[in-house]
N, C-alpha and C positions, 0 to 999 in steps of 0.2 A: 504494500500500500504506500510506503514511503517513496518508493521509486516512481510510482504513478503520480504522486503529488509533485515530485521534483520535475518530472517531464511536463506536467500540466503547467507548472509555474514558468518554466522556460518558454513554453508555447504562448502563454498569455503575455509574457514580457516581450516576446518577439513580435506579437501583434501590435503592442503599443509602440515599440521602437520603429517598426515598419510604417505604421501610420504617421508617426511624427516625421520620419525622414521623407516620406512621399509628399506630405502636405507642405514641406518647406521647399520643394523643388519648384522653380518658376515655370509657368506654362510653356515658355519658349523652349525649355530644355526637356520637357516631359516626353515628347515623342521620340527624340533620339535616344534618351535613356531607356525607355520602355522597349523600343525595337532592339536595342543592344542587349538588354537583359533577356528578352525572349530568345534571341539567337544564342546567347550563352547557355540557356537552359537545355542545350543539347546534352549537358552532363546528366540531366534527368533521364534522358533516353537510355544512357548507359546503365544507370541504376535500375530503370524499369526492365530493361532486357535481362539484367542479372536476376532480378526478382522473378520475372516470368520463367526464366530458365531453370531455377532451382526446383520448381514443381514439388514443394513440400506437401501441398494439398491442392485440390482443384481450385479453391478460392484464391490462393496466392497466384496461381497461373492466370486465372481470369483477371484478377486485379492488376497483375503485371502487364498483361496484354492491353488492358484498358489504359494503363499509365503510358505505355509506349505510344498508343494512338493519340492520346491527348497531348503528350509532350511533343510528338511530331507535328501536330497541328500548331502548337505554340511556336516551335522553331520556324516552320514554314511561314507562319504569319509574321514573325519578327523579320525574316529576310524580305518578305514582300513589302512590309511597311518601310524598311530601310531603303529598299530599291526605289520605291515611290518617292520617298523623301529626297533621295539623292538626285532623282530626275528633275525635281523642282528647281535645283540649283544649276542645271546644265543650260548652256546657251542654246537658244532655239535657232535653227537654220533659216 
């Protein structure tokens, strides 16, 4: 029970710190930072693949596959937003 309370405490503190950090970012920097962080979340794909590959139970395999799908959507979306943002700064012919 003590371990659960410790993990829950870290989770709640992470929520508060994340909220404070995100609200302090100026709107002009929000899109580049979000697209970059979405692209970096490719690390999540590696963890999801490892989780899906262990197959301890059917539930872990299903959750691992779902995590791979959602993390892939996040990474692709990050690259698309970054590409669209960079196209805004290119000179038009």
